[in-house]
N, C-alpha and C positions, 0 to 999 in steps of 0.2 A: 315118512315123506315118502319113502319108494311103495310103503306096503298100501298108502290110500293109492297110488298113482296104480296099482296094481288093483285096485276091489273098485274104482271109479269109473262112472262112467258118465258122457258128457253128454248132456241132454239140451235141446233147446226148444224151450218153453213157446207156448204158442199163447199170448195173452187174450183169452177171449172175452171176459167184461173184467169190469170192475168189484174187485173185495173187500180190500183193505180201504175202507168209504176217508179214512183220514187220511191216508197217504199213499197216493194210487204208485211210488215209487218202491212200496213194498210188494207190490201183484206181483211181478217178477220171480220173487223169492217164494211165493206161493206156488205160482205156475209149475217153478222149476220141480217144486215137494212132488207136485201133482204128475208133470214127467217122466219125476224120475221115477217115480211108484214108491215113495217114502213113505217108512210106517211113522215117523215123526220129524216134527218141524220144531228144532231145542231154539227159545230165543227169550230175549225179556224185554223185548216191545211191547208194550202196552196192547199196541193197535191190534195186532196179532189175538189176541184175547179177548176183541169183542166180539160177541156172539155170533152176530153173522159170518164172521170169520170161522171162530171154529166152529162153526155149524157147514160150514161149505166145506172145508177142511176133512171133517167126522164123515161126512157121504162120500168123500173121497179115501177113506181107509188112515187120516193121518189124524194123528195127535198133535196138539201142539203143547210144547211142556219148557219149563222151565229148567235151565240147567239142574235144581235140586231134585225136580220131579222126574228128570231124564236120569240123574245117577239113582236114586231110587228102583225108578223099575229096570235099569242094568245090573242093579244088585239083586234083583228080583230073578234073573234068569238063572237059571241053574249051569 
């Protein structure tokens, strides 16, 4: 936990428009990733894998990944 405190940054996302059309409660997660300049968002929530959500994130340099996909990506990093 101490490591996460050291490397974490608090962000205050601004919700500009709906992204996750099936559940607006998921939009703060998307905008937090955008505000935090995340490389990836790891989730098993199917709504995040809708084409519009994936495109929105991809245009901002964010990959939507499952836990397995994230693990595979991390294993490729030297």
